[in-house]
C-alpha positions in Angstrom: 115.4 51.2 46.4 111.7 52.5 46.6 110.3 52.7 50.6 107.3 51.6 51.2 105.6 54.1 52.9 103.2 54.0 55.6 100.3 54.5 53.7 101.7 51.5 51.1 101.7 48.9 53.9 99.2 46.3 53.5 97.0 45.9 56.6 97.4 43.1 59.3 94.5 41.4 58.8 94.9 41.1 54.4 97.7 38.7 55.2 97.1 35.4 55.5 98.5 34.6 58.9 100.8 30.9 59.0 98.3 29.7 61.5 95.3 30.2 59.3 97.5 28.1 56.0 98.1 25.5 58.4 94.7 25.0 59.4 93.4 25.0 55.6 96.4 22.2 54.4 95.2 20.3 57.0 91.8 20.3 57.0 92.3 19.4 53.0 94.6 16.9 54.0 91.9 15.2 56.0 89.5 15.5 53.4 91.6 13.9 51.0 92.1 11.1 53.6 88.7 10.3 53.7 87.9 10.7 50.3 90.9 8.0 49.6 89.6 6.1 52.6 86.3 6.0 50.6 87.4 5.3 47.9 89.6 1.8 48.9 86.1 1.0 51.2 84.2 1.1 47.6 86.7 -0.9 45.9 87.2 -3.6 48.6 82.9 -3.8 48.9 82.8 -4.7 45.0 85.6 -6.9 44.9 83.7 -8.9 48.1 80.6 -8.8 46.0 82.2 -10.0 43.1 83.5 -13.0 45.1 80.7 -13.7 46.7 78.7 -13.8 43.8 81.0 -16.5 42.5 81.3 -18.7 46.0 77.9 -18.1 47.4 76.0 -20.7 45.5 78.4 -23.6 46.9 78.2 -22.0 50.1 74.3 -21.0 50.8 73.4 -24.4 49.7 75.0 -26.2 52.6 73.5 -28.0 55.2 73.4 -25.9 58.1 71.9 -23.0 56.0 69.2 -25.2 54.1 65.1 -25.1 55.5 63.8 -28.4 56.3 60.0 -28.8 56.9 59.5 -29.7 60.4 60.9 -26.0 61.2 57.9 -24.0 59.4 55.9 -23.2 61.6 52.2 -21.4 61.5 49.4 -19.5 62.6 47.3 -22.2 64.7 44.4 -23.6 62.0 41.1 -22.4 62.9 38.5 -25.0 64.1 36.5 -24.9 61.0 39.5 -26.3 58.8 40.7 -30.3 59.0 43.1 -30.1 56.4 46.9 -29.6 57.4 48.0 -26.4 55.1 51.7 -26.0 56.3 51.9 -29.7 55.2 50.3 -28.6 51.5 52.0 -25.8 51.0 55.5 -27.5 51.4 54.6 -29.9 49.4 52.8 -28.1 46.4 56.0 -25.7 46.8 58.5 -28.2 47.4 60.3 -26.1 50.3 62.0 -29.1 52.2 65.4 -28.1 52.1 65.0 -26.3 48.8 65.2 -23.1 50.7 68.2 -21.5 52.1 68.1 -18.6 55.1 71.0 -16.9 53.1 68.8 -16.3 49.8 67.8 -13.1 48.9 64.3 -14.2 47.6 63.6 -16.3 51.3 60.9 -13.9 52.5 59.1 -13.8 48.6 59.4 -17.6 48.2 57.9 -18.2 51.1 54.8 -15.5 51.4 54.3 -16.7 47.5 54.1 -20.5 48.5 51.6 -19.8 51.2 49.8 -16.9 49.3 48.5 -19.9 47.0 47.1 -21.7 49.2 43.1 -21.4 48.8 42.2 -21.6 52.7 45.1 -18.7 53.3 43.2 -15.0 53.0 46.6 -13.1 53.7 50.3 -13.8 54.8 50.7 -11.0 57.6 54.3 -11.7 59.0 57.1 -13.4 58.0 60.0 -14.3 60.9 63.2 -16.3 60.0 65.8 -16.9 62.4 69.1 -19.1 62.5 69.5 -22.4 62.7 67.0 -22.0 59.3 63.5 -21.8 60.9 60.5 -19.6 59.7 57.3 -19.1 61.3 54.5 -17.7 59.0 51.2 -15.5 60.2 48.3 -16.3 58.1 44.8 -14.8 58.1 42.7 -17.8 57.7 39.4 -17.5 55.1 36.2 -18.7 56.4 33.0 -20.3 55.4 30.2 -18.4 56.2 27.7 -20.1 53.1 27.5 -23.2 50.8 26.2 -23.3 47.2 23.9 -25.9 46.4 25.2 -27.1 43.1 23.2 -30.3 41.5 26.0 -32.9 39.9 25.5 -36.5 38.3 26.5 -37.4 42.2 23.9 -35.9 43.7 23.9 -32.2 45.4 27.0 -31.2 46.3 27.7 -28.5 49.1 30.3 -26.1 48.0 31.6 -24.0 51.0 32.1 -20.1 50.4 34.1 -17.0 52.6 32.3 -13.9 52.8 33.5 -12.9 49.3 32.5 -15.7 47.2 35.5 -17.5 47.7 35.1 -21.1 46.8 36.8 -23.1 49.5 38.1 -26.7 49.4 35.0 -29.0 50.0 36.6 -31.6 51.2 38.2 -29.6 53.9 34.7 -29.0 55.7 33.0 -31.4 57.8 30.1 -32.3 56.2 27.7 -32.2 59.0 29.2 -27.9 59.2 28.4 -27.9 55.6 24.5 -29.1 56.2 23.8 -26.2 58.7 25.7 -23.4 56.6 23.1 -21.3 54.7 22.5 -22.5 51.1 22.5 -20.3 48.4 20.6 -21.3 45.4 19.9 -21.0 42.0 23.9 -21.1 40.3 24.8 -22.6 38.0 29.1 -23.6 36.6 31.9 -22.7 39.0 35.5 -21.7 39.5 38.5 -23.0 40.5 39.2 -23.5 44.4 40.4 -20.6 46.0 38.8 -18.6 43.1 36.4 -16.0 43.6 32.7 -16.8 42.0 32.4 -14.6 38.6 28.7 -14.7 39.5 28.0 -11.5 41.6 25.3 -13.1 43.3 27.4 -15.6 44.7 29.4 -12.8 46.8 26.0 -10.9 47.4 24.4 -13.9 48.9 27.9 -14.8 50.8 28.2 -11.2 52.3 23.9 -11.0 53.0 24.8 -15.0 55.1 27.9 -13.7 56.8 26.0 -10.1 58.3 23.3 -12.9 59.3 25.2 -14.9 61.0 24.5 -14.1 64.5 20.6 -14.5 63.8 20.7 -17.5 61.4 19.6 -19.8 63.3 17.3 -18.0 66.1 15.2 -16.9 63.2 15.3 -20.4 61.6 16.8 -18.9 58.2 17.6 -22.0 55.7 18.1 -21.0 52.2 19.4 -17.2 50.2 18.1 -17.2 46.7 18.8 -14.5 44.5 16.8 -13.4 41.5 17.6 -14.9 38.6 17.9 -11.6 36.3 19.0 -8.6 37.7 17.0 -5.4 38.3 17.4 -1.9 36.9 17.3 1.4 38.8 18.7 4.8 36.7 21.9 3.6 36.3 21.8 0.4 39.0 22.1 -2.9 37.8 21.8 -5.3 40.8 19.9 -8.6 42.0 17.4 -8.7 44.7 17.5 -11.7 47.6 14.8 -13.9 49.1 15.5 -15.5 52.1 13.6 -18.8 53.2 12.9 -20.4 57.1 12.4 -23.7 57.8 8.9 -23.5 57.8 9.1 -22.3 54.6 8.3 -18.7 54.8 9.6 -16.6 51.8 10.9 -13.6 53.1 11.8 -10.8 50.6 14.8 -8.8 51.1 16.3 -6.9 48.5 19.2 -6.0 47.5 22.2 -6.7 48.9 24.4 -4.4 51.2 27.0 -4.2 48.6 24.9 -2.9 45.5 24.8 0.7 47.2 21.6 1.5 45.6 20.1 4.3 46.3 17.2 4.5 48.3 17.6 0.9 49.9 16.7 1.0 53.4 19.7 -0.4 55.8 20.6 -3.8 56.8 19.7 -2.9 60.3 16.2 -1.5 59.8 15.2 -4.9 57.0 16.8 -7.2 60.3 14.4 -5.3 62.5 11.3 -5.6 60.5 12.2 -9.3 60.2 12.6 -9.8 64.1 9.1 -8.0 65.0 7.5 -10.5 62.9 9.0 -13.2 64.2 8.3 -11.9 67.6 4.8 -11.3 67.0 3.6 -14.1 64.6 6.1 -16.5 66.6 9.1 -18.6 65.2 8.9 -18.6 61.4 9.6 -23.0 61.6 6.6 -24.4 61.0 3.6 -24.0 58.1 1.5 -21.8 60.9 4.2 -19.3 59.8 3.6 -16.4 57.3 3.8 -17.2 53.4 5.8 -14.2 52.6 7.5 -11.3 54.4 8.7 -8.2 53.0 11.0 -6.0 54.8 12.1 -3.9 51.8 10.4 -0.5 53.2 7.7 -1.4 55.4 7.4 -4.6 57.0 4.4 -6.6 55.0 3.1 -10.0 55.8 1.0 -12.3 53.4 -0.9 -15.3 55.6 -0.6 -18.5 54.1 -3.6 -20.1 52.4 -5.4 -22.6 54.0 -6.6 -25.1 51.3 -9.4 -26.6 52.1 -9.9 -30.2 53.2 -11.3 -32.2 49.5 -14.9 -33.7 49.6 -13.8 -37.7 49.7 -15.2 -39.6 46.6 -16.5 -42.4 46.0 -16.7 -45.3 43.5 -19.9 -46.1 41.8 -20.4 -50.0 41.8 -19.9 -51.5 38.8 -18.2 -48.9 37.2 -14.7 -48.8 35.9 -11.7 -47.3 37.9 -11.8 -43.8 36.1 -15.7 -43.7 36.6 -15.4 -41.3 39.9 -18.3 -39.7 40.9 -19.1 -37.4 44.2 
C-alpha cells in the first residue's frame, strides 16, 4: 500500500469543508423554493385572471358599481356660460348608469365624453372613488369676440375663443355678444366646437384677446381683416384694421401670430394708439381722426370737413326737375 508523503498531501484550504458544502446546499434549496413559489404565484394569477374574465361582466355591472348622473361633478362653470355642460355631456354620452368604476376604461370614457363638448378646452384631471363617484376638473373656452355673419334671419353674432374656435351662440347671453369685439368680412363657418379654417378669424380673435383690457377705454368696436393676404418674401399674411365707435379707422397691420420680420411689437402699436387718444381725445365721435396708422410711426389723417351745401330753390312754374341755385 503506497504511502502518502507529506509533499503529496493536499493543502487544507483545497479540501471543501463540511460547513461550506452545507451552506451551498441550503442556498440552492432556498433558491429552488423561491422559484417554485414564483411559479405558483404566476399560475394562481393566470388562473384568477381567467376566472375574472368569466365572471367580471356579471360583477362590474352590478348596481353598486354603476356611476349615476347625480354622482358626476365638475369644475364650476364660469359666468359667461349659461348652458349646463355636465348635464349635456351625460345626456349626449349616455353616462348615466352605463359606466362601472371597476371598468378599466372608466377614466378614458369619462375624458372622451367631456373633451368632445364645445365649451371644454381641456380635461385636466379625473378623480374617481367608491361608492361610484367621479369629479372632473375642466378648463373652459372663453369667448373673446364674435364673427358677424349675414343670413336669412339677419345678422348673426357667432362667439369665438382666442384660437378662433366657434362656440355655441345660444349659450352666450345676447347682451354679452353685443359688447364683444366684432370680426367682419368673414364668410362660411365651421361646426360648433371646431376652429375656423380661415386664418383671419384666428388672427382677429387673438388680437381681440390681447386688446381685451383696452377695448372699451379706446372705444373699439370692429376688427376688419384684409380680403386678400399680403406677401413679403416667403411670408403670406393678413393685415387688420380696428374701427372705433366714432368711425375712426386704425391701421394695425399684421397680427402677432404672423411672425413677420420687421413688424413692430404689440406693445409698441398699443403705445402709439394710446398716445393718439391722449393727444386727440376719445375716439368715440366724428370729431376724431379719420385714420390712425400705428404700424411703424404714429400717422394721423384728420377727418375731412364737408362743406355745407348751398340751399337750392325751385323756380316758379317749372317742373320739379328744373332746379336752379
